C-alpha positions, 0 to 999 in steps of 0.5 A, spaced: 212 235 531 206 236 534 205 238 541 201 232 545 195 236 547 193 239 541 193 231 538 189 229 544 184 236 542 183 233 534 183 225 536 177 228 540 174 232 535 175 227 530 173 220 533 165 221 533 166 223 526 169 217 525 165 212 529 159 215 526 161 213 519 164 206 521 156 205 525 152 207 519 157 203 514 157 197 518 151 198 523 155 194 529 156 199 534 160 194 538 166 192 533 166 199 530 168 203 537 173 198 538 176 199 532 176 207 532 179 206 540 184 202 537 185 207 531 186 213 536 191 209 540 195 209 533 194 216 532 196 218 539 202 214 539 204 216 531 202 223 530 206 227 536 213 224 533 211 223 525 206 229 524 199 230 523 197 227 517 194 232 511 187 228 513 187 226 520 179 224 519 181 220 513 187 217 516 183 215 522 177 213 518 181 208 514 185 205 519 179 204 523 176 201 517 182 196 516 181 194 524 174 192 524 175 188 518 181 184 523 176 184 528 171 181 524 175 175 521 178 173 528 170 172 530 168 165 531 163 165 525 169 168 520 166 165 514 159 168 514 161 174 518 167 176 513 162 175 507 157 180 510 163 185 510 166 184 504 159 185 500 158 191 504 165 194 503 168 198 497 174 194 495 178 201 495 176 201 503 180 194 504 185 194 500 188 200 496 186 206 500 192 211 503 192 212 510 191 220 509 187 220 503 180 224 504 174 221 507 169 220 501 163 224 505 163 230 510 157 227 513 158 228 520 154 223 525 156 226 532 149 228 534 146 221 532 152 218 536 150 222 542 143 219 541 145 212 541 149 213 547 144 216 551 138 212 549 133 211 556 134 204 555 141 205 558 142 207 565 145 213 567 152 211 568 152 207 562 150 213 558 155 217 561 161 212 560 159 211 553 158 217 551 166 220 554 169 213 551 165 213 544 163 220 543 169 224 548 174 220 545 177 218 552 180 211 554 176 207 559 183 208 563 181 215 563 174 214 564 175 210 570 180 214 573 176 221 573 170 217 577 174 213 581 172 206 580 177 200 577 178 200 571 175 193 570 169 196 573 168 201 567 170 196 562 165 192 564 160 198 564 162 200 558 161 192 555 154 192 557 152 198 554 155 196 548 151 189 548 145 193 550 145 196 543 147 190 540 141 187 542 136 192 541 138 193 534 138 201 535 141 204 529 144 210 528 138 214 525 135 221 528 129 220 532 124 225 530 118 229 533 117 228 540 121 222 541 127 227 538 126 232 544 126 228 549 132 224 547 135 230 546 133 232 553 136 225 555 143 227 551 143 234 556 142 231 562 149 226 561 153 232 559 150 235 565 151 230 570 159 229 567 160 237 568 157 237 575 162 230 577 168 234 574 166 241 577 165 238 585 167 230 585 162 226 588 168 222 592 176 222 593 181 226 595 180 233 590 175 238 589 174 237 582 175 233 576 177 238 571 178 233 565 170 231 566 168 239 566 173 241 560 169 234 556 162 236 557 164 243 555 167 241 550 161 236 548 156 242 550 159 246 545 159 240 539 152 239 541 150 247 540 153 247 534 149 241 531 142 244 534 143 252 535 136 253 535 135 249 542 134 254 547 136 249 552 141 246 549 144 254 549 142 254 556 146 248 558 152 251 555 152 258 558 150 254 565 157 250 564 162 257 562 159 261 567 160 256 573 167 253 570 169 260 570 170 260 578 173 253 578 180 257 579 178 260 585 174 255 589 181 251 592 186 255 596 193 253 596 193 247 599 187 244 596 182 247 600 175 248 599 173 256 598 166 258 598 163 262 594 162 268 598 169 268 600 173 267 593 178 272 590 173 274 584 179 277 580 181 270 579 175 268 575 176 267 568 173 273 565 173 270 558 168 265 560 164 270 564 164 274 558 162 269 554 156 266 558 153 271 559 153 274 552 150 266 550 144 266 556 142 274 554 142 272 547 137 266 549 133 268 553 128 273 549 127 267 544 122 263 546 120 257 552 124 259 558 127 252 561 131 250 567 138 250 564 137 257 561 134 259 569 140 256 572 145 260 567 141 266 568 142 266 576 150 263 575 151 270 571 147 274 577 153 271 581 158 272 576 157 279 574 157 281 582 163 285 583 163 282 590 159 277 594 155 284 598 153 286 591 150 280 589 143 282 587 139 276 592 132 279 590 134 277 582 136 271 584 130 269 589 126 270 583 129 266 579 129 260 583 122 261 584 121 260 576 125 254 576 122 251 582 115 251 577 118 248 572 118 241 576 119 239 583 126 238 586 129 238 593 136 241 591 132 247 587 128 248 593 135 248 598 138 253 594 132 258 594 132 257 601 139 260 601 136 266 597 130 266 602 135 267 608 139 273 604 133 276 602 128 275 608 133 273 613 136 266 615 130 265 620 125 265 614 130 260 610 131 255 616 123 255 616 124 252 608 130 247 611 125 244 616 120 242 611 126 239 606 128 235 612 121 231 611 124 230 604 127 223 604 131 224 598 135 229 603 133 228 609 140 226 611 144 229 606 150 233 607 149 239 603 142 240 607 146 239 613 151 244 612 145 249 609 143 249 615 150 250 619 150 256 615 143 259 617 144 258 624 151 261 623 148 267 621 143 267 626 148 267 631 147 261 633 154 258 634 153 251 638 148 248 634 151 251 627 158 247 629 153 241 631 150 241 624 157 243 621 160 236 624 154 232 622 155 235 615 162 232 615 160 225 617 155 225 611 160 227 605 164 222 602 168 228 599 175 229 603 176 237 602 168 238 603 169 234 610 175 238 612 172 245 610 166 243 614 170 240 620 174 247 620 168 251 620 165 247 626 172 248 629 172 255 628 165 256 632 167 251 637 
């Protein structure tokens, strides 16, 4: 008997390969994706009890292909579409092939599928949802639960994305040249957003959504394996590993938020730290340094410090100054303000925050308010710090963050 988590891992690995094969064969992303989801459900029910077939990918491909034919036959234009499928499909695929037969091709279309799901014409929420379902193999219910939205809402989002792909007539072909570079950046950004939502959930009662971060890391590993020479993809993976290594220490026994400076570093995942440091150390000297590599380097400096007091803040400040040059971003400036405060004193950091308060994107953001509170506390102005903590608590949608900020204010009260 196969363990459930082993079956789930195998299905997620096979899902994009099977979907890519079907889309390449039939071209209909919408129906192909539905067919693969039904094949995954069938496998999830059968494999734990009956055992994994000798050729799991071939089993899924055969079941999905047969289900695709069933879906085509159920459409209103039955005869016309059925004829088209019959012409495109070898008889052996429709009739005699064993469910666990080896697929005829080992071609892996996972990268093409990632590009298709992350097209710039789709909205960011649609890219995220479609990537998690089509490439990650998550069900609509799992994605909805992770993002704290009704399943019907997530289903509509995925359906609209698939209809947009269908209407655009987009193929599974890999883009070339500049288009490929730009689209690869879109893929990285989607994985980055998924990871961040998993590491610090934007709403709800839990601080983190581990299943999202875990899936983002898995897909980043997949992407890095497909484009091993892309330094920014390597940087993204290293950033995820180095950040996720701290997850065990981020919450206390009651689920309360524990700030980085107060975390038990002995409970960090040393294996992830080692892997992330090795990856970014190997990547940085290879070529032009981009924002994901710089963020990974900053995370490595934090993770390699034996204590909060031993953190090399001058190096972190230098890295943030380099990061700011890659493109204006108020969140980067906010983090640099903390580094400035740790190197040059809290007043210098507060001066930077005054400038950020003029930016509409960040003016009433809880992270800006919480950072101001922290720097005021370091400065010794406890009354103003408590007021700022309370205001930050009013502006966050995360229950654990709200409780943490309120408790900080209470301690200073």
